[in-house]
N, C-alpha and C positions, 0 to 999 in steps of 0.2 A: 064406273060414270064416259062417258064420249071424251076423248082425248085427242090433241092433235102431236104426235112423237114424230122427235126426231133422233131416225139412227145412226145418220150418216152425215153431215156437214158436206155440204153442195150446192151449187149453186138454186139461186132459189125458182130460176124458170126452168127447173128439172121437178118442181113440185115434190123437195125431200120432207116435208111433214106427211106422215099417213094417218090417217084417221083411227084411232083404235074403243076401244072399250074393254076401261082396267079398273081393277080393285079400286074402292074411297080407300085416298091415304090416311090412315087412321093416325089419332093425336099423340104422343108420348109423351111422358111427366114434361108439366110446364108450356106447350102446344097447344094453340087451336085448330081445330078442322073447320073449315072457311066453305060457304056453298057460292061458287062462284056466279057474281050475277052482273060482273062486265070485269074485260083485259083488254088495257092499250096496247096498241100496237109502237116500235118504238124501233130506230134502227141499232140499238143493241141490239135485239132480237135479231134484226137479219144480217149484224157482224158474227153472229154466235152461227146460227145454220147454214151461213158459208163457210166457216170457219178460219174467219178472219180472228178471231178469239180463242187462243189455246186452251184446252184440254178441257173441256164443259164436260158434264155428267153426260155417258150415255146408258142406255136411252135418254132422253129427255123431252120436259115439257116445258117449251119456250112461255116466256110471259110475265113481264113484273110488274105489272099497271094496276093490281088488279085491286077489284073490290066486292065484296060479300056480305055473309050475314055466320058471323059462329052459331058451327053446329051442333058442336060439340066438346069437349075439353079435356083435354089428359088430364093428368093427376096432378094435384099442386098451383092449379091456374083459378088467378083472383081475380087481375087485375078484367078481366070480360068475363061473362056470363053466354052462354045459349042466348040466340037473338041480336047481340049488339052486330051494330053494322062496320067494317071494320076493313082499312086496306091494308096489303100486303107490296111495298115500296121494292127496288134490288137489293138493298140492305139484309139480305136474309139473317144475319148469326156474325156476333166478331167474338172474340175468346177473350174481352174482359181484360184481359192479364197482362198482357204484352206495355211495348212501350207504349207505343201509338194510343192504344186503349184508354191507358193511365193520363196520360196529358188531354183526352180528348179529342183526338185525332183517330177517333173506330173507322173512320172511311179507310183510313190507310192501313187496316190489322191485316198482318202480312196471312190468320189464319180464317178472317174471312169468308160467310161465306156468301153465296147470291143468287136471289131468286131467278130461276128461268136460263140458271147459266151452270152453277156446280149443286145445284136443287132445284127438282124441277118447278115449276110456275104454274101460271092461270090459263093457258090455252087449253083447258077442262072444265067438269064442273066442278070439282073440288080441290081444295088447297092445305097446304098445311106452315103454319109459322109459329117461332116461339111469342108466347104472349107480348114481351116486354120490346117485340120487333113491329109490332103491328100496332097501324094509325090507325087509331081515330076520324073518323069521318063527319063532317061537319054536318045539319041536317037540312043546309041551305042549297046543299048539290045532289042530286040522283045521282044514280048509280055509274053514269054514262059520265055522266059531266065531270063528277069526281077522278074517275079513272087516269084520263090522262095527267091530273093534277100529281100523282105520285111517282112520276119519276121527271118526266117535262118539268115539271110546275117547278119540285122539289130541287132537282139540280141546276135547272136552271136559277132558283132564287140561291145558291150555293154560288152558283158563278157571281150573280150580282154583286152580293157579299167580298167572294173574294175580289172583282174587280174594283172595292173603294167607292162602287158607285154613290156620291153625294147628293141630296135633294138638287133638284135645281142644275146641274149637271146634263152635258151634253153625252149619249151611248148611240156607239153604233153595231150594229148587232148583225151580222154573216152567214147568212143563209136564213129560211123564214119556213121552220115544220113547227111541228107542233111546242116545241122548248121558246126557241122566240117569238110566238105571238103570245106567252102566256107572260116573258118577261115585257115585252112590249108595255103591257097593262097593270104592269105595278111600277116600272118605270115612270111612268105618266101619274100613278097617283102621287110619286114621291114627287111630282113636277119636273122630270126630267125631259130633255127635246131630245128624240129619237130618231135615225138614220137608220134605215133596210136595206142592206143590202143584198140581194138576190136577182138569178137572171132572167126569173119568170116574170112574166108583165103581170098573171092570174094573183102570183103572191104581193107580186108591188101592190097593185092595186089596194090586195086583202089589207098590208099592212099599212097603210093611208086609210082605211076606214075603219083600221083602231084607236088611229091614234097620230100614227109615224109625222113627220112635220116633213120628211124626204125618202123617198125610194127611188133605187136604180140599180144599175148591174156595180158588181166588184168591183172593177176596175174605173168605174165614176168615181167622182171626186164631190163629197158635200157640199152642202154649202158653208158650214166652217167644222173646224176640226173637231170632231169625236175630245171625250176627255177621257172616256174609255169605251173601251170596244170588246165585246164575244164572236168570238166563231166558235158555231153550233155546226158545220159545212165536215167534214171528215176529210178534207181537201187541203194538206202544208201549203201548196201555192198561194192560200190567202193569207198564210201571217205576211209575208213583204208588204204586201199592198194594204193590209191595216196596219199596218208600223207605220206606211209612208201615209199614211191619212189622222195617224192620234198624234196629239198638242205633244207639244215636253211634257217630259212627264208625267205621262198616260199612262196608262195598263190595259195588256191584252189580256184577257180570260181565253183560252182554249179549252172547251167544253165540247170534249168530243174522244172515246174509253179508247177508240180507234182511229188511227189517222193518216193518211200517206204522205211520205217524207217530205220535213221542211227542205228548202230547197235551199241555197247557198243565197248570201247574199250581203252588200254593204253596212258592214256595222256601222255608217256613219243613221241606218235607220234605226237602231237600239240608243244609241246616243242620245245626249240625252236626259238622263235617267229614265226612260221610258223602260216597263215593268214587262215580261210574262210569263203568265203563270197557268200554270195545266189546273183543271178542274177534274177531281177524282170521287168516282163519286158520292156519298152523301150522311150525311150522320143523324140520326134521331131525334138531333134538337133542332137539324135544316127542317126535318116534315112536321116537326110539331108546330113550329114556329111560321111555317110559310104555310100552312093548314087555315092557322088560324087568321092569319094576314089576306091568305087569297078569300075566305069568309067578309072580312072586313069590306075589299073593293067593291062588289066581290070581282072576281076574278072569273072570265067567260072564258070556258074552253069551247070553242068551231070544232065539232067531232062528225065523224059518218060513225056509221056503225053498220054492218055486217057479222052473217052468221058464222061461227065457231068451223065449220065446215070449208068457209070460203082462205084461209090464213092463210092458205099459200097466194095468194089471188091477190091480195090484200096487202101480201108483202112485196111483192114484187110491182105493186103500184104505186107503192110508197119507195122502193130503189129508183121506179121514173119519174118520181116526182109530182105522181098524177092525186095524192092526198093534199087536199084541203084544209089543213087545222091537225087535228087528231082524227087517227081510225083506232075505232073501239068493238074490239071481238063481245058475245053474247051468247052461250053456251044456249 
């Protein structure tokens, strides 16, 4: 099978992904072998490839927003049969027995495995996944439309949940890439007023097209204080800015697996019962809830499609902020 393979983490402008021909992965008991039809490109892929996330599997096939069709199954599989269309998200597998798993926080499992990071992912023609961690894909979405929903959508939805956003509240979004433009649509579905903070004039325009009430630079003051805000950009300097905009008693969620250090800031920004929460991964329940909700709305993921062999160039464009919406690779 064709695959893009990382042997040594390195800056993306050095083209660290190599195009290789590898044997198809065979599904062990309880696993599905999936023929990849589409794989979304995520900032987390970039963090893995450039070495900002520690101890990746090497050599590694990146990619964790995978949509495809079950080709074969391992022994004992009962949930999906060959021909079923499934998604493979970031959370590849958990232990199921630790305290985090037992209390319903499997996203915090210390023994978890992650697609495209600690196990190989979807920058390839085939991938494998435990049957209970595969996600059914609603019929209304094409493969290309569904791919960005499997990380940008699912983790964005968890961010909305952890922000405690209530219908009709005001929501601030810092950074306007693949996840933020999906969150905006969910928030608008809930009757919320959305403010988009982004330095790109093109992204500001895009946010307004999707229904944002206001869009501007992170340093700018929005028309009203947000009740809740989510930071998507991996930039610690945004935290005091976002807290400065937030109402008393509001919540700031940080949706970033890797982030630059937070600067020193006055306690007054956090006072008045403001809350900061980080968002770590997502659970299978998040995935099931979001995919169902996305189909009801329906969420539209703006996408740009690219051939698998262009992975290095696409990731470079993503790093430079030149991708509108979400990038999707297809074999």
